[in-house]
N, C-alpha and C positions, 0 to 999 in steps of 0.2 A: 504493500500500500504506500503510494507516494502521491504528492501533489506539488507540482513545480511552477504553477502560475498563480501568484497571489500578490497583493499590494499592501504595503504598510504605510504608516504616517510619513515616511520619507517621500512619498508622492501623493496619491489620492486615496490611500487606505485610511481606515478608522483607527486601527490599533498599531502598536509598536511591533517591530519584528519579533521581539521576545514574547509578546503576548500571542502572536500567531504561532510561534514555535511551541509554546506550552499547550496551546489548544490542539496542535497536531499530535503532540505526545498523548494528550488525553484521549484523542480519537484513535490511537493505535497506529499512526503512520510510522513507517520505518525511515522515510526520507521526506524532507520538506524543502522547498525552494521558494525564497522570497524573490520576486522579479519586478522590482519597481520600475516605473516608466522612465525611460531615457529623456533627457531634456529636449524639449521642442519649444522654439520661440513662440511667444504669444499663447502659450497653453499653461494655465495655472495647475493643471492636474498632473504635470510631470515634475520630476526632480528639478529643483532650482539649479541654475548653472553654478558649478563649483561645489555642489553637495555630494558628488559621487564618492569622493575620498572618505568622507565621514560615514557614508553608507557602507562602503567596503570594510572600513575599520570595525564598525559595529557587527557586521556579519562575521568577520573573522573572530571577534570576541565570542560571539554566540556559538560558532562552530566548536570552539575549544570548550566552552562551558558545558555544552550538552552532548559532547562526544561520549559515545557509549549508550546514550538514551535514544538519540535520533540523529540521522545524518542530515546536517544542515548545509544547504547549497546557496551560494550567492549568485543569483541570476539577475537578468536585466531584460525587460521588454523594450526592445529597440524599435522605434518607429522608423518607417521608410525614410523620413526626412531628417532623422537624427544623424549626428556625427558619429563616426566609429570611435569607440573607446575600449579599453582593455581592462583586464583584471577580474573577469567574471568566470564562474564555473560553466555557465551556459547562457545563451541568448535566445530569446523568443523574438522572431521577426513578425512585425504586424504593420498593417496599413490602417491608420485612423483618419487620415486627411487626404484630400485632393487639393493640391495647390493650383489656384486659378491664375490666369495671366496678369490680373491686376494685383496679385500678391495675397489675395484673400485665401484663408485656409478653410475649405469646405470640410466640415467635420461630420463623418457619417454616423457617429454614435453619441452625440451630445444630447440634443432634444429633438423630438419629431417636428416640433414647430420650426426650429432653426433649419433642419434639413429640408423641410418642405419649401421654406422661403428661398433657400439657396438653389434648390432644383428649379424653381420658377425663374429665378434671376439668371442663373448661369447655363441652364439647359432647356429653357423655355418649357419647363414642365415635362420634358422627355426623360422619364425615369430609366428607360433602357439605355439611353446615352450616358447617364450618370453611372449606372452599374457597369457598363462596358469600360468606362474610364477607371473605375475602381479595380476591376479585375485585370486591366492592363498593368496597373501598378502591382497588384498582388502577384502576378506572374513573375515579376522581377524581384520579389521581396527577399529571396535567399541571396541573390547576388548583391543586392544593395545593402542589406543589413548583416550579411555574413552570419546568419542565424544557425542555430542547432535544431530549432523546433519552429514549425510554422503556426502562427497564432491565428485564432478565430478567422478561418479562411473566408467565410461569407458574412463578415461583420456588417456589410451593407444591408443585410436583411434584418437588422436588429429591431426596427420599429415596424416593419412591413406586415408582420402577422396581425397586428392590431389596426394599422392604418390602411392596409390594402391598396397601396399605391401602384403596385405592379404585380403581374402574374409570374410566379416562379417557374411555371411550365412554358412560358413564352419562348419561342425559338431564339430570340435575341439574347435573352437572359441565359438560357441553357448554353448557347454557343460561347458566351463570354466566360462563364465559369469553367466550362470544359477546356477551353484553350488555356486558361490559367492553371487548371489542375494538371493538364498534360505537361506544361512547362515545368511545374514544380515536382511532378513525379520523376522527371528525369534527374533531379538533383539528389534523389534518394533520402531527403530529409523527412522526418516524421511530421505528421499533422496532429494537432491537438483536437480532442473532442471536448469542447469547452462548455461547461454548464452555467457560466456566469449570467447569461441573460435569463435563464430560468429562475435562478435564485432572486433576481431583481424584478421579476414579474413581467418582462417584456416578451418572452417567448415560452412556448411549451416544449420546444425541442432544443437540442444542443447546437452549437456551431461545430462543423458545418451540418446542414440538415441531413436527414436520413438518405435522401436520394444521392447527395454528394458523397456521404460516407460509403454507401454501397459502391459507387463508381470508383472511389479510391481503393477500397479493399479488394475489389475485383482486379485491380491493376497492381496489387502487391504493396500498397502503401502501409506503413506502420502508423497506427493510431495510438495516441496517449491521452488518458483522461486528465483533465485539469479543471479547476473550479473558477479560476479568475476571481478568487475571493477578495473583496475589499473590506471585509470584517471577519473576525474569527469565527462567527457563527456559520459562515458559508464555506468553510474549508471542506473539501471533498464532497461538495453538495451533489446529492443524487448519483454518486458514483455507482452504487449498486444497480441503478436502472440501466446503465450503459455498459457495465463491465462484461456481461455475457456476450453482448453483440460484438464487442471488440475482440473477445477471446475466441469466438467461433472462427 
């Protein structure tokens, strides 16, 4: 049992790394990874510039303190637009933004209201054009972030289950994610099955959705459960629901 995607108060999480680790021990995890957000300009949810060293020092202290009780890993969720930095046990590569020509950062997972406004402004309400651009970046996330694990592959779907902006079965949407999936499959990097949007009430299924998970598994991808927990209560959230599917 392990969970390698979670956030602490070093970025946009509620609890300290130590509180997250203690909860992981209580839940019987054998390995835990804190993976706070790499710095991105104009985004308050990421680690402030210059805080990475303090984060790494704290994680080193906690590794030593809890050695023998749980394996502690110092991870990083590196955004597509972040600079490359070192000193981490592993990196999760993720796309959270689409940078527009005017410099605006269109954020796919902030609020549905903001995303809908940006889609009207920058894509004339064409949701398929927006998702095509998202997956164009996603296809390149391993090269760009040098990641070890591919994060929430279809994050662009976060609000769509409730908002119904576009049809996931539409040929344009399917073609976009399949092209990205094929590109990433060639890298051999594992994909996470991320339960974070379920714990926060946005989705009833994990990232990526079942159709994409099936597509990936049929092509030999390795899938890894992660909670994307932003508070200790959500560590390993609903892992039992997806564990057998991944194991089969």
